N, C-alpha and C positions, 0 to 999 in steps of 0.2 A: 143376272148376278150383279149385286151391288159391289163394285170393285173396292171402293174405299172402305165400306163396311167389312169386307173380307180381309183386306190388308190390316185394318185396325185390330180385328179379332185375333188374327195370327200374330201380329206384332206384340200385342198385350199379353198373350199367353206365356206362361212361365215354362220353359223347356230346356234347361241346360243339358249338355251331353249326357246321355244315358237315362234321362228323365224327361222324355219328350211327350209324355202322355197328354198334358194339357194342350199342347200345340196340335197333336193329332186329333183330339176331340174337336178343336176348332176347324181343322181341315174337313172332318166328316160333315160338319154343318154346311159346308159350301161345295161338297162333292157334286159334280155334274150328273144329270140324269142319264141313265143307261150304262153306268159304270158300276161294276161290283168291286167292293173294297175288301181287302184281306190283309192281315198283319202276319208277322213272323216272330220268332223267338228273340230277335235282336231289336224289336220295336220298329222295324221298317214297315211302311204301309204301301200297298200296291193298289192301283186303280186300273181295272181291265174292262174292256168292252164286254158287256154281257153276251152279245151275239157274235163275238169273234170266233171264227171256225178253225183258227190255227194254221191256215193254209198260206198266209202272207208272212213276209219277213216282219220282224218286230222292231219298232222304233221306241227306244226307252227315253222317256222324258224324266230327267232326274232333277231333284233338289234335295237339300238336306234340311231336316226339320229341327235340328238342335241349334242352340245358341251358346256363345261363350258364357260361362258362369263360374260358380264356385261350389265347394263341398265343405261341410263342417268336418274339421279334423279332430277337434277336442273342445271341451268346455272348460274354461279357466275357472279357478276358485271364485273369482269375483263376478261370475255369471256371463262374461263376454265369451265370444266364440272365436277360437282359432280356426283358420280355414286354408284351403289350398285352391289353386286355380284350375278350372276346367276349360282348356283352350288357351290361346295365346293372348295374354294381357300385357300391357306396359304398366309397371308398378305405379308410375306417377298418375295414371288415370283412375286408380281404384279408390283412394280415400275420399271421404267427404261426400259420398253418394248414398242414396237410399237403396236398399236391397229387400228382397223377400226371401224368407226361409221357410221351407216346408216342414211342418210339424208331424209328429206321429199321429195326429188326428186327421191328417190330410189337408189341413188348411195352410195358407201362406201368410206368415206374419211379417210385419215390417221390422227393419233394422237399419242401422247406419254403420257404414264402414268407417272406423275410427283409427286414428294414429295418435301418438303422444302429442299433446298440445305444446306449442312452442315455449310456453312458460316453464316447462319441465325438461326441455331439451338442452343438451350440451351444445357448445358451438360447433363441434364436429357433426352432431346429429342434424343441426339446422342446415348444414351444407350438403346433405345427401338425401336421396329419395329412400324412404323406409322400405325394407324388404317385406314381403307378404307376411312372414312369420312375426314381424313387429307390429302388424295391424291386427285389429279385432273387429268383429261384428257385434255391435251393441244392440240388443233387443229390448233393453230396459230392465233386465233382471239384475239382482244384486248379489246373487250367489249361484253356484253351480246347481245346487238343489232346486232353486227356484226356476232356473232356465230349463232343467230337465223335467221336473215334476209339474210345475204350473204352466210353463210355456210349451212344453211338449217337444223340445228340441232333442234330437238324437245324433250321435256320431254317424257320419255318412249322409246327413240330410243335404239335399240340393239347395242351392242359393242362386237366385236370379236377380238381375237389375230390376229396380222398381221404377218403371217409366210408363207413361201413358201416351198413346199415339195422338197426334194432332195433324191437321192439314191446313196450310195457308193457301187457299185457292187463288188469291190475287197474284201470288208469285209461284204457284205450282210447286210447293215445297212440302214434303212429308217429314215430320219429326217423330222419332220413336226409337225403340230398341229392337234388336234381333232382326234388322233388315237383312243381315247375313245369318240365315238365309230364308226368312219367312217371305221375303219378296219373291224368292225363287219358288217357294211352295205355292204362292198365289199365282205365279206365272204358269205353273203346271196346270193348276185347276182352270185358269182362264183359257189356256190353249185347248185343253180337252173339251171345255164347254163350247168353244167356237167350232171345233171340228165336229162336234155332235156325233151323229151316226152316219155321216157322209161317207160315200165310197172312196177309199184311198188305196194307194199301192202298198201301204204298210198298215200294220195293226199298232196303233199307239198305246203304250202302257206307261202310266205314271208310276214312278217309284220314288217315294219320299224316304230318304235314307237317314238313319240315326248315326250319331257319334262321328260326324265329319270333323268337328273341331278338335278331336283328340286323335286324328289319324285316318280319316276317310274310311272308317271301319264298316259302317253300314253298307256303303256302296259295293264293297267287296262281295257281300252276300247278295245284294239286289242284282248285280250283274250276272252272278252265277244262276240266280233264280229266273230272271227274265230272259236271259240268253239273247240279247238284242243283236240285230244285224247292223244297226246304226244307233247313235245316241246323241241327244241334245241335253246338256247339263245347264240348268239355270243357276246362277251364283250371284250373291251380293258381293260386288267387287269393290275394293278400296279405291275411292275417287282420289285422283292425284292433282286436281286443278288448283288446290290451295297449298300444295306442299312441294312442288317442283317448278323448275323454270318453264315458262310457257311453251317453249318448243318441245319439251319432253312430256307435256300433258297429253295422255292418251286415254284417260278415263274421267272425263268431266261430266258433271251433272248437266242436264238439259241438252245434251248433244247425242242422245240415243244410247242403245246398249253397246257394250264393248265386247269384241271378239278377240281373244288372245291367240297369238300364233305359237306361243311357247310360255311355259312357266317352269318351275323347278322340277316338276315330275312328269311333264307331258309336252311333246311336240304335237301340236294339233294336226289332225289329218289335213294335209295341204289341199287336196281336191275338194273335200267337204267344206273346208274353211273358205276357199276361193268361191265355191258355188254360192254359199250363203252371203258373202260380201258382195258379189256381183249381183245377186238377186235383190239385195237391199238397195244397191244403186239403181237398178232397173226400175224398181217400184217406188223410189223416192223415200224409202224408210231411212231415217237418220241412223247411222251406225259408226262406231269407232273401232279401230283395231290397235292392238298393243303387242309389244314384245316385253315380257316380264322375266326377270332373272330370278325371282323368288316366288313364294306362294304356291299353292296347289289347290285343286278342287276334286270333287268326286269323279271328274273326267279321268283322273290318273288311274284308279283301279278299274274303271269301266273299260277304258280303251285297251287295257292289257288283258282283259278277261276272255275266256273261251278261246276262240281262234283269232282274236284281235277284233276290235270294234272301232270303225271310223266314228270319231266323236268331236263335236264342237262344243264350246262353252259360250253361252250368251250371258254376259255379265251385266248386272244392274248396278250402275255407279252409285256408291254410297259413301258420303263423307264420314270419316271417323268410325269405321267399323272396329270391332273388338274394343269398344268402350260402351258406356252406358247409353249414349245418345248417338243416333245416326241422322243424317239429312239426305233425302233422296227426292227424285222428281217422279210424279205420276206419269208424265209424258214419256219418260224413259221406260217405265214399266210397260206402258201401252205399246210403244214401238218394239220392245222386246217380244211381246206376245204377237204383234203383227208379223215380225220376221219369222218366228217359229212356225206360225200358222202357214205363212207363204211357203216356207221351205218344205213342210210336210205335204202340203197340197200339190206341189210341183213334182214331187218324187215319182219316178217310174222305174221299171225294172232295169233299164239300161243305165240310168244314172246311179242306182244303188250298186250295180255290178262294177261301175267305174270307180266308185268310192272304195269298193272292197278289192280292188286290184285288177279289175278287168280293163281292157283297152278302152280309151275314151272314144265315143262315137264321133 
């Protein structure tokens, strides 16, 4: 598997929440041998070992396939598009960027997010960030009829950032969009490939969930479908090394994956979390740990599913997620896969029982 080729293809694919098809087509190109792929009605994608006999406990490897984006709400008489956000955006990050709009022909056409030029602003307008309803996507049309008939834009059309992936090998830096969470999707694929068909104490099942950015919706379905005994969620996590005081930085790029003890919707399984962190230390795998008062991941619905599921989140540090551009490190990605593989290979019946409430050996 060519890791950078895979990450590039997944990052460049357009897949806002609810419209993950292009991203899943890219996933299918890099699916490991020996795994059967199947989808469901919510556009979740499952990867299961073809020869699994169902006798072992299941470990779910989760990542969400969607990215933050937009949706066309209306076409203005002048041909520009009014839109709403899909996922959490900061308004100041939206204008003056290129986007792609999916047409009724199935193609993605370029556009620019525009706001009123300063020449036409009042003094009050110059002093505030415009609201989304004050912005427009300009595809170059000059009338509503042209936008609809010639360009093929329809109400409800998805819109994605228009960004191309690149890698600075000298500094181990990846630049691109949708690292939250196409890096996680790539980590699921890479982990499954490394495990191959080797004998394990668990049956690993990849589950790429839709619509995480609008409320972790897909993972509610995947958890009920997979019925895991344990789960590892990969997530593109907001790096904090450029935005907080150094002593508070817990998700820095180039320092390994981040394992969170808590976020807004989940207290991480303490035994599973400690096991993973101790194993990282034992094997010399760089890892960070964090305490988060906000945010959430697919781990939230997964850990509450069925009769409760011990779940950890392996975060890939990404600067400036939920914007058009992210910056991440390939070494952090590799170490995240290293850790997931090591955890899965070391699992045995006694350890799994301990995570699920049995007495520690």
